C-alpha positions in Angstrom: 140.3 62.2 198.1 138.4 65.2 199.3 136.1 67.2 196.8 134.9 70.9 197.1 131.5 71.0 197.7 129.2 72.8 195.0 127.5 76.1 196.2 123.8 76.3 195.8 124.1 79.0 193.0 126.3 76.3 190.9 123.5 73.7 191.3 121.0 76.2 190.3 122.9 76.9 187.2 123.5 73.7 186.4 120.0 72.9 186.4 119.0 75.7 184.2 121.8 74.7 181.8 120.3 71.3 181.4 116.8 72.8 180.9 117.9 74.9 178.4 119.7 72.2 176.3 116.2 70.1 176.5 114.5 72.9 174.9 117.1 73.7 172.4 116.7 70.1 171.2 113.2 70.2 170.9 113.3 73.3 168.8 116.0 71.9 166.7 113.9 68.8 166.0 110.9 70.9 165.3 112.8 73.0 162.8 114.3 69.8 161.0 110.9 68.5 160.7 109.3 71.5 159.2 112.6 71.9 157.0 111.8 68.2 155.6 108.4 69.2 154.7 109.4 72.5 152.7 112.0 70.7 150.9 109.6 67.8 150.1 106.9 70.4 148.6 110.0 72.1 146.9 110.4 69.2 145.0 106.9 68.6 144.1 106.8 72.0 142.8 109.7 71.5 140.8 108.5 68.0 139.6 105.3 69.7 138.1 107.3 72.5 136.8 105.2 75.1 138.3 106.0 78.8 138.1 105.4 80.8 140.9 103.9 83.7 138.8 101.4 81.1 137.1 99.7 80.4 140.6 99.7 84.1 141.6 102.5 84.1 143.9 104.6 87.3 143.3 107.6 88.1 145.1 106.9 91.5 146.1 106.6 93.3 149.2 103.7 93.8 151.2 103.0 96.9 151.3 102.6 97.1 147.5 100.2 94.4 147.7 98.1 96.6 149.9 98.8 99.8 147.9 95.9 101.9 147.7 93.9 102.4 145.0 94.8 106.0 143.2 92.2 108.5 143.3 90.3 109.4 140.0 91.2 113.0 138.7 88.0 115.0 139.3 86.3 116.0 136.0 86.6 119.6 135.0 83.2 121.2 134.1 83.5 123.1 131.2 82.6 126.6 131.1 79.5 127.5 129.1 80.6 129.9 126.5 78.7 133.2 125.9 77.1 132.9 122.5 73.6 133.9 121.7 70.7 135.6 123.9 68.4 133.4 125.6 65.7 135.5 124.0 65.0 137.9 121.2 66.3 141.4 122.5 65.0 144.7 121.7 65.9 146.3 118.0 68.1 149.2 118.8 69.3 149.4 115.3 72.9 148.0 116.2 72.7 144.3 115.3 74.5 141.6 117.4 77.1 140.0 115.2 77.2 136.6 116.9 73.5 135.9 115.9 71.6 135.4 113.0 71.4 138.6 110.9 67.8 137.6 109.9 64.6 139.5 111.4 61.8 137.6 112.9 58.2 138.6 113.8 58.0 137.9 117.4 54.6 138.6 118.3 54.6 141.6 115.5 57.6 143.1 117.2 60.1 142.3 114.5 63.4 141.7 116.6 66.8 140.1 115.2 66.7 136.4 115.4 68.7 135.2 118.4 69.7 131.9 117.0 73.5 131.3 115.9 73.9 131.4 112.4 74.7 128.3 110.3 78.1 127.4 109.3 79.4 129.5 106.3 76.2 131.3 106.6 74.8 134.7 108.2 71.3 133.0 108.6 70.3 130.4 110.7 69.0 127.4 109.3 65.2 128.6 109.9 65.7 132.0 108.1 67.7 130.5 105.5 64.5 128.5 104.6 62.5 131.5 104.6 65.1 133.2 102.1 63.6 134.4 98.7 65.4 135.1 95.4 67.3 138.1 96.5 68.5 135.9 99.3 67.1 137.6 102.3 64.3 136.2 104.6 61.1 137.3 104.0 60.8 139.5 107.3 64.0 141.0 106.1 67.3 141.3 107.7 69.5 143.7 110.0 70.4 145.7 106.9 66.4 146.3 105.9 64.9 146.4 109.5 64.6 150.3 109.4 62.8 150.1 105.9 60.1 147.5 107.3 56.7 149.3 106.7 54.5 146.9 108.5 53.2 148.5 111.9 55.5 146.7 114.6 54.4 146.4 118.0 56.6 147.5 121.0 58.7 145.3 122.6 56.7 145.4 125.8 54.2 143.2 124.1 56.6 140.5 123.6 57.5 140.9 127.2 54.2 140.4 128.2 53.6 137.4 126.0 56.7 135.6 127.3 56.4 136.8 131.0 59.7 138.8 131.0 60.7 141.5 133.3 62.5 144.5 132.8 65.3 143.5 135.2 65.8 140.3 133.0 65.9 142.1 129.7 68.2 144.4 130.9 70.6 142.0 132.5 70.5 140.1 129.4 71.4 143.1 127.2 74.2 144.0 129.1 75.7 140.7 128.6 76.2 141.8 124.8 77.1 145.2 125.6 73.7 146.5 124.6 72.5 149.7 126.3 68.6 150.0 126.2 66.5 153.3 126.5 63.8 153.7 129.2 60.8 154.2 126.5 61.3 150.9 125.3 59.9 149.4 128.3 57.1 152.4 128.3 53.3 150.6 128.1 51.2 151.2 125.3 48.3 153.2 125.6 45.0 151.0 126.1 41.8 151.5 124.5 38.1 150.9 125.8 36.4 148.4 124.5 32.7 148.4 123.2 30.8 151.5 121.8 32.2 155.2 122.1 30.7 156.9 124.8 28.1 159.5 123.3 29.0 163.3 123.6 26.5 165.5 124.6 25.6 168.8 122.2 24.2 172.1 122.7 20.6 170.8 121.5 20.4 168.2 124.1 18.3 169.3 127.1 17.5 167.5 130.7 13.8 167.4 129.8 12.7 163.7 129.0 11.6 163.4 125.4 7.7 163.5 125.0 6.2 160.0 124.6 4.4 159.5 121.4 0.4 159.3 122.1 -1.1 155.8 121.3 -3.1 156.1 118.1 -6.4 153.3 118.4 -7.8 152.5 115.4 -11.5 151.4 115.4 -12.7 149.1 112.6 -15.6 147.1 111.7 -15.5 143.9 113.7 -18.5 142.5 112.3 -21.2 143.3 109.4 -24.4 144.2 110.3 -27.1 141.5 109.4 -30.1 143.7 108.5 -28.0 145.9 106.3 -29.9 147.3 103.6 -29.3 146.3 100.1 -28.3 148.2 97.2 -31.2 148.9 94.8 
């Protein structure tokens, strides 16, 4: 009986196929072993009645587990509403409606109170405490400001005391629609201190006054010892 000899290619293919079968057997064996372990663990979990959620195991996609935390919304800064002036403004005869309607003596300038009025009142708490029986503060209100008989100092006196510049006052007044005249910022006339200077008269001359002569009075210093006695 004659047999057909196998070629070299068929021999190589047979060897590779044998190796593949051997590796496949090893993989199947490891898979069966791992599957046995999984089955055993599953039975233990079922025996203890353990719920996956109780031990923190969630069946969620991995993407959700590593989800980035949401950004906190940026805080909105509330805009400060314009309510009252930062300092008393010069009295122009027109009151500021959003301010207390009382008059205050700010360094004797008698300006409108720049504080906000109290609820259900036209005066602030401080001015309300100074009201008399007529219901008007002791320094008056915006309606009686022009009737004040006390001598009021110019507003420049208050500016110097508070170290306010003309620019600051004008800008603050513009916020409330108040137009200030230039004479408000005029400096008051200064008066010299000390004695007033002597005014020369027609009787004054350039000659120096005569000095009074020194008068010496000579008296008896001692009494003579041998003076004659009276008879």
